[in-house]
C-alpha positions as CSV (number, residue, x, y, z in Angstrom):
1,X,90.5,86.0,100.6
2,X,93.6,84.4,99.1
3,X,94.0,80.6,99.2
4,X,96.0,77.9,97.5
5,X,94.5,76.7,94.2
6,X,92.3,73.7,94.7
7,X,90.3,73.9,91.5
8,X,86.9,74.2,93.3
9,X,84.2,76.4,91.9
10,X,84.7,78.9,94.8
11,X,88.0,79.7,92.9
12,X,86.4,80.1,89.4
13,X,85.2,83.5,88.2
14,X,83.0,84.5,85.2
15,X,84.3,87.6,83.6
16,X,81.8,89.3,81.4
17,X,82.2,92.4,79.3
18,X,79.8,95.2,80.2
19,X,81.0,97.8,77.7
20,X,83.5,100.8,77.8
21,X,86.4,98.4,78.2
22,X,85.1,97.2,81.5
23,X,84.0,93.9,83.1
24,X,81.9,92.4,85.8
25,X,83.6,89.5,87.7
26,X,81.2,87.0,89.1
27,X,82.1,84.1,91.3
28,X,81.0,80.8,89.7
29,X,79.9,79.3,93.0
30,X,78.2,82.1,94.9
31,X,77.2,84.1,91.7
32,X,78.1,87.2,93.6
33,X,80.2,90.0,92.1
34,X,83.6,91.1,93.1
35,X,82.7,94.3,94.9
36,X,84.5,97.3,96.4
37,X,83.0,97.1,99.8
38,X,80.9,100.1,100.8
39,X,82.2,102.2,97.8
40,X,85.4,103.0,99.6
41,X,88.2,104.7,97.8
42,X,91.0,104.4,100.3
43,X,94.0,102.1,100.2
44,X,93.3,98.9,102.1
45,X,89.5,99.0,101.3
46,X,88.1,95.4,101.3
47,X,87.0,93.6,98.2
48,X,84.2,91.3,98.9
49,X,81.5,89.2,97.1
50,X,78.2,90.9,96.9
51,X,74.9,90.6,94.8
52,X,75.5,92.2,91.4
53,X,73.8,95.6,91.1
54,X,75.3,97.0,88.0
55,X,77.1,99.7,90.0
56,X,80.6,101.0,89.3
57,X,82.0,99.6,92.6
58,X,81.4,96.2,90.9
59,X,82.9,97.1,87.6
60,X,86.6,96.4,86.7
61,X,89.0,97.2,84.0
62,X,91.5,94.4,83.1
63,X,94.8,96.0,82.2
64,X,97.5,94.1,80.4
65,X,100.8,94.5,82.3
66,X,102.8,94.2,79.0
67,X,105.8,92.7,80.9
68,X,106.0,89.3,79.2
69,X,104.7,87.4,82.2
70,X,101.1,87.1,81.0
71,X,99.6,89.0,83.9
72,X,96.9,91.6,84.2
73,X,96.0,94.2,86.8
74,X,92.3,94.4,87.9
75,X,91.4,98.1,88.4
76,X,88.1,99.0,90.1
77,X,86.2,101.6,88.0
78,X,84.8,103.4,91.0
79,X,87.9,103.7,93.2
80,X,90.5,103.7,90.4
81,X,92.5,101.3,92.6
82,X,94.0,97.8,92.0
83,X,93.0,94.5,93.5
84,X,95.9,93.5,95.7
85,X,96.6,91.9,99.1
86,X,97.1,93.4,102.5
87,X,100.8,94.3,102.8
88,X,101.5,92.2,99.7
89,X,101.1,89.1,101.7
90,X,101.1,85.7,100.0
91,X,99.8,83.3,102.8
92,X,96.4,81.7,102.6
93,X,93.6,83.7,104.3
94,X,95.0,87.1,103.3
95,X,92.2,89.6,102.5
96,X,91.9,91.0,99.0
97,X,91.9,94.8,99.1
98,X,92.3,97.8,96.9
99,X,95.5,99.8,96.7
100,X,97.1,102.4,94.5
101,X,98.2,100.7,91.3
102,X,102.0,100.3,91.5
103,X,103.0,97.3,89.5
104,X,103.8,95.2,92.5
105,X,103.6,91.3,92.4
106,X,100.5,91.3,94.6
107,X,98.6,93.3,92.0
108,X,99.4,90.9,89.1
109,X,96.7,88.3,88.3
110,X,96.9,85.4,85.8
111,X,93.7,84.7,84.0
112,X,93.1,81.1,82.9
113,X,90.3,80.3,80.5
114,X,88.3,77.3,81.8
115,X,86.2,75.1,79.7
């Protein structure tokens, strides 16, 4: 779920390389993985937090957008879809979903290294 940045641990993610240019993305608070819910491959499929099981629906490629804004796109290895928001919405409470990669603003993420 999208929300305004507050700096709490619920908004921090541990990104760990798992090989083959892919990563697992684990929430720092819940210790659960960013997960393509129920192995769906359709546009609009929900992204949820789920216990990490080393399955492809929990593995992500981080693709540099190369457009000078420092953003990346998160591509789910199983579905080959990008993490984005329902209808490109920007308001708090919007569900994070999978959609066909299209370079839209709702598929651009900024990663900030935390110490």
